[in-house]
C-alpha positions as CSV (number, residue, x, y, z in Angstrom):
1,Q,10.4,-17.8,-3.4
2,V,8.0,-14.9,-3.7
3,R,8.6,-12.0,-1.3
4,L,7.0,-8.7,-0.7
5,V,8.8,-6.3,1.6
6,E,7.1,-3.1,2.7
7,S,8.8,0.0,4.2
8,G,8.1,3.6,5.0
9,G,5.7,3.3,7.8
10,G,6.0,5.3,11.0
11,L,4.4,7.9,13.4
12,V,3.2,11.1,12.0
13,Q,0.9,13.9,13.1
14,T,-2.4,14.7,11.6
15,G,-1.9,16.5,8.3
16,G,1.5,14.9,7.7
17,S,2.7,12.7,4.9
18,L,4.3,9.3,4.5
19,K,5.4,7.3,1.5
20,L,5.2,3.5,1.6
21,S,7.2,1.3,-0.7
22,C,6.9,-2.4,-1.5
23,V,9.4,-4.4,-3.4
24,L,8.3,-7.7,-5.0
25,S,10.8,-10.5,-5.8
26,G,10.5,-14.0,-7.1
27,I,7.9,-13.4,-9.8
28,K,7.5,-11.1,-12.7
29,F,6.4,-7.8,-11.3
30,S,4.9,-6.3,-14.4
31,L,2.3,-9.1,-14.7
32,N,0.8,-8.5,-11.3
33,D,-2.1,-6.4,-10.0
34,M,-0.6,-4.6,-7.0
35,A,-2.5,-3.2,-4.1
36,W,-2.3,-1.7,-0.7
37,Y,-4.6,-2.8,2.1
38,R,-4.8,-1.7,5.7
39,Q,-6.0,-3.1,8.9
40,A,-6.9,-1.1,12.0
41,R,-7.0,-2.7,15.4
42,G,-10.2,-4.7,15.8
43,N,-11.2,-4.2,12.1
44,E,-11.1,-6.3,9.0
45,R,-8.4,-5.7,6.4
46,E,-9.7,-3.3,3.8
47,V,-8.4,-2.3,0.4
48,V,-6.9,1.2,0.1
49,A,-5.7,1.4,-3.5
50,T,-5.0,-0.9,-6.4
51,I,-3.0,-0.5,-9.6
52,S,-3.2,-2.9,-12.6
53,P,-0.3,-3.8,-15.0
54,E,-2.0,-1.3,-17.4
55,E,-2.0,1.3,-14.5
56,V,-5.7,1.3,-14.1
57,I,-6.1,2.7,-10.6
58,Y,-8.7,2.4,-7.8
59,Y,-9.0,4.2,-4.5
60,T,-11.3,3.6,-1.6
61,D,-13.5,6.7,-1.1
62,S,-11.9,7.7,2.2
63,V,-8.5,8.3,0.6
64,K,-9.4,9.8,-2.7
65,G,-7.5,13.1,-3.2
66,R,-5.1,12.3,-0.4
67,F,-3.3,9.1,-1.4
68,T,-1.5,8.2,-4.7
69,I,-0.6,4.7,-5.8
70,S,2.1,4.2,-8.4
71,R,4.4,1.5,-9.7
72,D,7.9,1.2,-11.1
73,N,8.2,-2.0,-13.1
74,G,11.9,-1.5,-13.5
75,K,12.4,-1.5,-9.7
76,S,9.6,-4.1,-9.1
77,T,8.2,-1.6,-6.6
78,V,4.8,-0.2,-5.8
79,Y,4.4,3.0,-3.8
80,L,1.7,4.7,-1.8
81,Q,2.1,8.4,-1.2
82,M,-0.1,9.4,1.7
83,N,-0.8,13.1,2.3
84,D,-3.0,14.9,4.7
85,L,-3.1,11.9,7.0
86,K,-5.8,11.5,9.6
87,P,-6.1,9.4,12.8
88,D,-8.5,7.1,10.9
89,D,-5.6,6.2,8.6
90,T,-3.9,4.5,11.4
91,G,-3.3,0.8,10.9
92,V,-1.0,-1.9,9.5
93,Y,-0.5,-1.4,5.8
94,Y,0.0,-4.5,3.7
95,C,1.1,-4.8,0.1
96,S,-0.3,-7.5,-2.1
97,A,0.5,-8.9,-5.5
98,R,-2.0,-10.8,-7.5
99,W,-1.6,-12.8,-10.8
100,R,-2.3,-16.5,-10.6
101,E,-2.2,-16.3,-6.8
102,I,-2.2,-13.6,-4.2
103,Y,0.8,-12.8,-2.1
104,W,1.1,-10.6,0.9
105,G,3.9,-8.7,2.6
106,Q,4.4,-8.6,6.3
107,G,2.9,-5.2,6.8
108,T,4.2,-1.8,8.0
109,Q,2.7,0.2,10.8
110,V,1.3,3.7,10.2
111,T,0.2,5.7,13.2
112,V,-1.3,9.1,12.9
113,S,-1.5,11.1,16.1
114,S,-4.2,13.7,16.7
């Protein structure tokens, strides 16, 4: 059974930091493209950052210079370090793994107060 378990969300003030973690089990982590998405209330889910098995990285424009995605194949974990958080970063953050199929975690809430 494939599972993705996110952690690290919470409530933080504008300018603060959070680090999200996502542990993948049930399939070989190192083969998967990993990504973080977020969904604000009333909005569609959007991609935040992605990292390939070769560590090719993509960031959406709004988080460039503030967020850092990384992966640890030995721990089957992908991270999202989020700095200088803004109220617009508020939402549910989802981790995904993609190889032959795409799998999703249950999400973790990030709330940035102004």
